[in-house]
C-alpha positions as CSV (number, residue, x, y, z in Angstrom):
1,M,-23.4,14.8,-11.7
2,S,-24.1,16.1,-15.2
3,D,-27.0,14.9,-17.2
4,D,-24.8,13.6,-20.0
5,E,-22.4,11.6,-17.7
6,Q,-22.0,7.9,-18.6
7,L,-23.6,5.5,-16.2
8,V,-22.3,2.0,-15.7
9,Y,-25.0,-0.2,-14.3
10,G,-26.6,2.9,-12.7
11,V,-23.3,4.1,-11.2
12,P,-21.6,7.2,-12.5
13,A,-18.4,6.4,-14.4
14,H,-16.2,8.8,-12.4
15,T,-17.2,7.1,-9.2
16,I,-16.0,3.7,-10.5
17,V,-12.8,5.2,-11.8
18,D,-12.1,6.9,-8.5
19,A,-12.7,3.6,-6.6
20,L,-10.4,1.7,-8.9
21,R,-7.6,4.2,-8.7
22,G,-8.0,4.4,-5.0
23,A,-7.5,0.6,-4.9
24,G,-4.1,1.0,-6.6
25,I,-5.2,-0.4,-10.0
26,A,-3.0,0.6,-12.9
27,E,-4.4,3.2,-15.3
28,D,-4.5,0.7,-18.2
29,D,-6.4,-1.8,-16.1
30,V,-8.9,0.9,-15.0
31,I,-9.6,1.8,-18.6
32,A,-10.0,-1.9,-19.6
33,V,-12.4,-2.7,-16.7
34,L,-14.5,0.4,-17.4
35,G,-14.6,-0.3,-21.1
36,R,-15.7,-3.9,-20.7
37,A,-18.4,-2.8,-18.2
38,I,-19.8,-0.2,-20.6
39,A,-19.6,-2.6,-23.5
40,R,-21.5,-5.4,-21.6
41,Q,-24.3,-3.1,-20.4
42,S,-24.7,-1.8,-24.0
43,G,-26.3,-5.2,-25.0
44,P,-25.4,-8.4,-26.8
45,G,-25.3,-6.7,-30.2
46,L,-21.9,-5.0,-29.4
47,T,-18.9,-7.2,-30.0
48,T,-16.7,-7.2,-27.0
49,T,-13.4,-8.8,-26.1
50,V,-13.8,-10.9,-23.0
51,T,-10.9,-12.6,-21.3
52,P,-11.5,-16.4,-21.5
53,P,-11.8,-18.2,-18.2
54,F,-8.8,-20.3,-17.0
55,V,-9.1,-23.9,-18.1
56,F,-6.9,-26.7,-16.8
57,Q,-5.1,-28.6,-19.4
58,T,-5.0,-31.7,-17.2
59,N,-8.3,-33.6,-17.4
60,V,-9.5,-34.9,-14.1
61,P,-12.9,-36.6,-14.6
62,Q,-15.4,-36.4,-11.9
63,Q,-16.2,-40.1,-12.1
64,A,-14.1,-43.1,-13.1
65,P,-16.2,-46.3,-13.8
66,Q,-13.1,-48.4,-14.2
67,C,-12.1,-47.7,-10.6
68,E,-15.4,-49.1,-9.1
69,L,-15.0,-52.3,-7.2
70,H,-17.4,-55.2,-7.4
71,F,-15.8,-57.9,-5.3
72,E,-18.2,-60.2,-3.4
73,P,-16.9,-63.1,-1.3
74,T,-18.2,-66.6,-2.4
75,F,-16.8,-69.0,0.2
76,S,-18.7,-69.7,3.3
77,H,-17.4,-72.5,5.6
78,P,-19.9,-74.4,7.9
79,D,-18.6,-75.6,11.2
80,F,-17.5,-79.2,11.4
81,I,-18.5,-81.4,14.3
82,D,-16.1,-83.9,15.7
83,G,-17.2,-87.6,15.2
84,V,-20.2,-86.5,13.2
85,T,-19.1,-84.6,10.1
86,V,-17.7,-86.8,7.3
87,V,-14.4,-85.4,6.0
88,Q,-13.6,-86.2,2.4
89,A,-11.7,-84.7,-0.5
90,G,-14.1,-85.2,-3.4
91,E,-17.6,-83.8,-3.9
92,T,-20.7,-85.9,-3.3
93,P,-24.4,-85.0,-3.2
94,T,-24.3,-84.4,0.5
95,E,-20.7,-82.9,0.8
96,I,-18.7,-80.6,-1.4
97,G,-15.4,-81.9,-0.1
98,F,-12.2,-80.1,0.8
99,N,-11.1,-79.7,-2.8
100,H,-14.1,-77.5,-3.6
101,R,-13.7,-75.5,-0.4
102,F,-10.1,-74.7,-1.1
103,H,-10.8,-73.7,-4.7
104,A,-13.5,-71.4,-3.4
105,I,-11.0,-69.8,-1.1
106,E,-8.6,-69.4,-4.0
107,D,-11.3,-67.7,-6.1
108,D,-12.0,-65.2,-3.3
109,L,-8.3,-64.4,-2.9
110,A,-8.0,-63.9,-6.6
111,G,-10.9,-61.4,-6.5
112,I,-9.3,-59.6,-3.6
113,A,-6.0,-59.3,-5.6
114,D,-7.9,-57.9,-8.6
115,A,-9.6,-55.3,-6.4
116,L,-6.3,-54.3,-4.9
117,R,-4.7,-53.9,-8.4
118,T,-7.7,-51.7,-9.5
119,V,-7.4,-49.5,-6.4
120,S,-3.6,-49.2,-6.8
121,N,-3.9,-48.3,-10.5
122,C,-6.6,-45.7,-9.9
123,M,-4.6,-44.1,-7.1
124,K,-1.5,-43.9,-9.3
125,E,-3.6,-42.3,-12.1
126,L,-5.2,-39.8,-9.7
127,R,-1.8,-38.9,-8.3
128,L,-0.5,-38.1,-11.9
129,E,-3.6,-36.0,-12.6
130,L,-3.2,-34.0,-9.3
131,F,0.5,-33.5,-10.1
132,G,-0.4,-32.0,-13.5
133,V,-3.1,-29.7,-11.9
134,V,-0.6,-28.5,-9.3
135,Q,1.9,-27.6,-12.0
136,E,-0.7,-25.6,-13.9
137,L,-1.7,-23.8,-10.7
138,Q,1.9,-22.9,-10.0
139,V,2.3,-21.4,-13.5
140,K,-1.0,-19.5,-13.2
141,I,-0.4,-18.2,-9.6
142,T,3.1,-17.1,-10.6
143,A,1.6,-15.1,-13.5
144,I,-1.0,-13.5,-11.2
145,D,1.7,-12.6,-8.6
146,R,3.7,-10.9,-11.3
147,R,0.7,-8.7,-12.1
148,I,-0.2,-8.0,-8.5
149,D,3.3,-7.3,-7.1
150,P,3.5,-3.8,-8.7
151,L,0.1,-2.9,-7.4
152,K,1.0,-4.2,-3.9
153,D,4.2,-2.2,-3.9
154,K,2.3,1.0,-4.8
155,A,-0.3,0.3,-2.1
156,E,2.5,-0.3,0.5
157,T,4.3,2.8,-0.6
158,K,1.2,4.9,-0.3
159,E,0.4,3.4,3.1
160,T,4.0,4.0,4.3
161,K,3.8,7.7,3.2
162,E,0.4,8.1,5.0
163,K,1.9,6.6,8.2
164,E,5.0,8.8,8.0
165,K,2.7,11.9,7.5
166,E,0.6,10.9,10.4
167,K,3.7,10.4,12.5
168,D,5.1,13.8,11.5
169,D,1.8,15.6,12.2
170,K,1.6,14.0,15.6
171,E,5.2,14.9,16.5
172,S,4.6,18.5,15.3
173,K,1.4,18.8,17.4
174,E,3.2,17.4,20.4
175,K,6.1,19.8,19.9
176,E,3.8,22.8,19.5
177,G,1.9,21.8,22.7
178,K,5.2,21.4,24.6
179,D,6.5,24.8,23.3
180,G,3.2,26.4,24.2
181,K,3.3,25.0,27.8
182,E,6.9,26.2,28.2
183,K,6.0,29.7,26.9
184,E,3.0,29.9,29.2
185,G,5.0,28.7,32.2
186,K,7.7,31.3,31.5
187,E,5.2,34.1,31.1
188,S,3.5,33.1,34.3
189,K,6.9,33.0,36.1
190,D,7.8,36.5,34.8
191,K,4.4,37.8,35.9
192,D,4.8,36.3,39.4
193,D,8.3,37.7,39.7
194,K,7.1,41.2,38.7
195,E,4.2,41.0,41.2
196,R,6.5,39.8,43.9
197,G,8.8,42.8,43.2
198,K,5.9,45.2,43.6
199,D,4.7,43.6,46.8
200,G,8.3,43.6,48.2
201,R,8.7,47.3,47.6
202,K,5.3,48.0,49.1
203,E,6.1,45.9,52.2
204,F,9.5,47.7,52.6
205,V,7.7,51.1,52.5
206,D,5.1,50.0,55.0
207,L,7.8,48.7,57.5
208,A,10.6,51.3,57.1
209,G,8.4,54.3,56.4
210,T,10.7,55.3,53.5
211,A,10.8,54.5,49.8
212,A,12.2,51.3,48.8
213,P,15.6,51.2,47.0
214,G,15.3,52.1,43.4
215,T,12.1,54.2,44.0
216,P,12.3,57.6,42.3
217,P,12.4,60.7,44.6
218,P,9.1,62.4,45.6
219,A,7.7,65.1,43.4
220,P,8.8,68.8,44.0
221,D,5.2,69.8,45.0
222,Q,5.3,67.4,47.9
223,A,4.6,69.1,51.3
224,E,7.6,69.8,53.5
225,G,8.0,67.2,56.3
226,D,6.1,64.5,54.4
227,E,9.3,62.9,53.5
228,R,10.9,63.2,56.9
229,T,11.5,60.1,58.8
230,F,13.4,61.0,62.1
231,I,12.6,63.6,64.8
232,S,15.0,66.5,65.1
233,L,16.2,68.1,68.4
234,E,13.8,71.0,68.0
235,D,10.9,68.6,67.5
236,R,11.5,66.8,70.8
237,P,8.8,67.1,73.5
238,E,9.2,69.7,76.3
239,V,9.7,67.0,78.9
240,G,12.7,65.7,77.1
241,R,14.2,69.2,76.7
242,D,13.9,69.9,80.4
243,A,15.5,66.6,81.3
244,L,18.4,67.4,79.1
245,A,18.7,70.9,80.6
246,G,18.8,69.6,84.2
247,E,21.6,67.3,83.3
248,D,23.6,70.2,81.9
249,G,23.1,72.2,85.1
């Protein structure tokens, strides 16, 4: 690294560029990322263009006070006792009567109905808000996919080429190894055949006492009789000659 090379947060600029290119980032995006990083580390005094964060147009509040429920039951019925409890319609100092009890039940039912309407309206509103958020997410994700697809295609193409190259290298090595083994086996076979030929000629000479077929004739300076194989009549022993003479007589 040279002394005047640009550092980005303590990292050489060429290292960041190589990493971004290796990840398949387009050249324009590499320049944009590196430029923003250099601008940000230069201090707040430098005006930079920063991509604004994504903001949902649909407002979904974290809390909704209008959806809170405050229903509390008011009616409580005491048990009646047969033959003891006085049953009456109107209210007296000692008995509230059936009319009051039934109206208390009506009030509780009305409160329950209000609570159900509140819950239903809040769920309807929340469903509409979620639908709007999902629509915005769909648009945003589609835009991101359109930017990522070219990068993904480049990465897949690069990966496919690397796999094909590895496959070709492997097949080439296997073929070279196979050819080498076949060549080595052929040379070994030729060597064995040659040695067996030499041993066969030597064995023939040892058994027959003569040169094997295809063996060149002896040299001229070879001593007389060295190449002779059979015994002539003159070389027969005396006993054999006398025996033959007696037969002639």
